[in-house]
C-alpha positions in Angstrom: 0.0 0.0 0.0 2.8 2.5 1.0 4.8 1.6 -2.2 1.7 2.2 -4.4 1.0 5.5 -2.7 4.7 6.6 -3.0 4.5 5.7 -6.8 1.5 7.9 -7.2 3.2 10.8 -5.4 6.2 10.4 -7.6 4.1 10.3 -10.8 2.2 13.4 -9.7 5.4 15.2 -8.9 6.9 14.4 -12.3 3.7 15.4 -14.1 3.7 18.7 -12.1 7.3 19.4 -13.0 6.7 18.7 -16.7 3.6 20.9 -16.7 5.2 23.8 -14.8 8.3 23.7 -17.1 6.4 25.0 -20.1 4.0 27.4 -18.4 5.8 30.6 -19.4 5.8 29.5 -23.1 2.2 28.6 -23.1 1.0 31.8 -21.6 2.6 33.9 -24.4 1.2 32.2 -27.5 0.0 34.5 -30.3 -3.7 34.4 -31.2 -4.8 34.4 -34.9 -7.8 36.6 -35.8 -11.1 34.8 -35.8 -14.7 35.7 -36.7 -18.0 34.2 -35.6 -20.3 34.3 -38.6 -23.4 33.1 -36.9 -24.6 32.9 -33.3 -27.4 31.0 -31.5 -30.2 32.6 -29.5 -30.1 32.3 -25.7 -32.9 29.8 -25.2 -32.0 29.2 -21.5 -32.5 32.6 -19.8 -33.1 30.8 -16.5 -29.8 29.0 -16.6 -27.4 30.5 -14.0 -23.8 31.4 -14.8 -21.7 28.3 -14.5 -24.7 26.0 -15.0 -25.4 23.1 -17.3 -28.8 22.5 -19.0 -28.7 18.8 -18.2 -26.6 15.7 -18.0 -24.0 14.6 -20.5 -25.2 11.7 -22.7 -22.6 10.0 -24.9 -22.4 7.2 -27.4 -19.2 5.3 -28.0 -18.4 5.5 -31.7 -18.0 2.1 -33.3 -16.3 1.0 -36.5 -17.8 -2.5 -37.2 -16.9 -4.4 -34.0 -14.3 -2.0 -32.6 -14.4 1.4 -30.9 -13.1 4.3 -33.0 -10.0 5.7 -31.5 -7.7 8.6 -31.8 -4.1 8.1 -33.0 -2.9 7.8 -29.3 -5.6 5.3 -28.3 -8.3 7.4 -26.8 -11.9 6.4 -27.6 -14.1 8.7 -29.6 -17.6 9.5 -28.4 -20.6 11.4 -29.8 -22.9 13.7 -27.9 -26.2 11.9 -27.8 -28.4 14.7 -26.4 -27.9 18.4 -26.8 -26.3 20.1 -23.7 -25.8 23.8 -22.9 -23.4 25.6 -20.6 -23.6 29.2 -19.5 -20.2 30.7 -19.0 -19.2 32.9 -16.1 -19.4 35.8 -18.5 -23.1 34.9 -19.2 -22.6 33.5 -22.7 -24.2 30.3 -23.9 -22.6 27.4 -25.6 -24.8 24.5 -26.9 -23.4 21.3 -28.2 -25.9 19.4 -30.5 -26.2 15.7 -30.8 -23.6 14.0 -33.1 -20.6 16.3 -32.2 -17.6 14.1 -31.5 -15.3 14.3 -28.5 -12.5 12.3 -26.9 -13.5 13.7 -23.5 -10.5 15.1 -21.5 -7.3 14.8 -23.6 -5.1 13.6 -20.8 -1.9 11.7 -21.6 -2.3 8.0 -21.1 0.6 8.0 -18.5 -1.7 10.0 -16.1 -5.0 8.1 -16.6 -4.6 6.3 -13.3 -4.9 9.7 -11.5 -6.8 11.8 -14.1 -8.9 9.6 -16.4 -10.4 11.1 -19.6 -13.9 10.2 -18.4 -13.4 11.7 -14.9 -15.9 14.1 -13.3 -14.6 16.9 -15.6 -15.9 15.2 -18.7 -19.0 17.4 -18.8 -17.0 20.6 -19.2 -14.3 18.9 -21.3 -16.7 18.4 -24.2 -17.2 22.2 -24.3 -13.5 22.7 -24.2 -13.1 20.2 -27.1 -15.7 22.0 -29.2 -13.8 25.3 -28.7 -10.4 23.7 -29.5 -11.7 21.9 -32.6 -13.2 25.1 -34.0 -10.4 27.4 -32.9 -12.8 29.2 -30.6 -15.4 30.0 -33.3 -17.9 27.3 -32.2 -18.7 26.8 -35.9 -18.9 23.0 -36.3 -19.7 20.8 -39.2 -20.6 17.1 -39.7 -18.8 17.2 -43.0 -15.1 16.4 -43.3 -14.6 19.3 -45.7 -16.2 21.7 -43.1 -19.1 22.6 -45.4 -22.4 23.8 -44.0 -21.1 24.9 -40.6 -23.5 25.4 -37.7 -23.2 27.8 -34.8 -23.0 26.8 -31.2 -22.1 30.1 -29.4 -24.4 33.0 -28.3 -21.5 35.5 -28.3 -20.3 37.1 -31.6 -16.6 36.9 -30.9 -14.4 33.9 -30.9 -12.9 32.4 -27.8 -9.1 32.6 -27.6 -7.2 29.5 -26.6 -6.6 31.1 -23.2 -10.3 31.8 -22.8 -11.2 28.2 -23.8 -8.7 26.9 -21.2 -10.2 29.3 -18.6 -13.7 28.0 -19.4 -12.4 24.5 -18.6 -11.0 25.7 -15.3 -14.1 27.6 -14.4 -16.3 24.7 -15.4 -14.4 22.3 -13.2 -14.9 24.7 -10.3 -18.7 24.6 -11.1 -18.5 20.8 -11.0 -16.9 21.0 -7.6 -13.5 19.8 -8.9 -10.9 21.7 -6.9 -7.3 21.6 -5.8 -4.6 19.6 -7.5 -6.7 17.9 -10.1 -8.2 21.2 -11.4 -4.7 22.8 -11.4 -3.1 19.8 -13.1 -5.7 19.7 -15.9 -5.8 23.4 -16.4 -2.0 23.7 -16.4 -1.8 20.7 -18.7 -4.0 22.3 -21.4 -2.1 25.7 -21.0 1.2 24.0 -21.5 0.5 21.2 -23.9 -2.8 22.2 -25.6 -1.4 24.4 -28.3 -0.8 21.4 -30.6 -4.5 20.5 -30.5 -5.9 24.0 -31.2 -7.9 23.7 -34.4 -7.6 19.9 -34.7 
């Protein structure tokens, strides 16, 4: 038991050191200009800031008899039922059924402590949407990006920093605090740049 606990402490310390090492670089990344061409109406006026419209319903994507996976082995999921989040600024983001996600994009090495489907999955899908659309929220079911649909109520794009802050704030709303929130937030600030727009 003590050896297992010590191993976890060492793993967390290594992860924290790796994350902290790139923090200065991540905080200074340049932002490309972006435009939101369409917005959605606020159909949830009663939804409080930091609130979700319901539960997260997902379907595992299958290819014949096997789950569909990302290149690094994470399973892909599709939103089964629309879900909305009201940001701390009062904006609304709605994810419709069919949008794909890999939940929290946490490196496999850390899954024992921070699994992709942990209690942060509900806010991670909103973070995924903003990352995949470079903050515009304009998503498409077509590989070529044709016929894009809006998912944001605000008329300006989210920067990568704002998307990461939305993840952090959403974890607070879900009562995820302390080291886990810090590690996930710092991880996306340091290592998330490669996933912006993908």
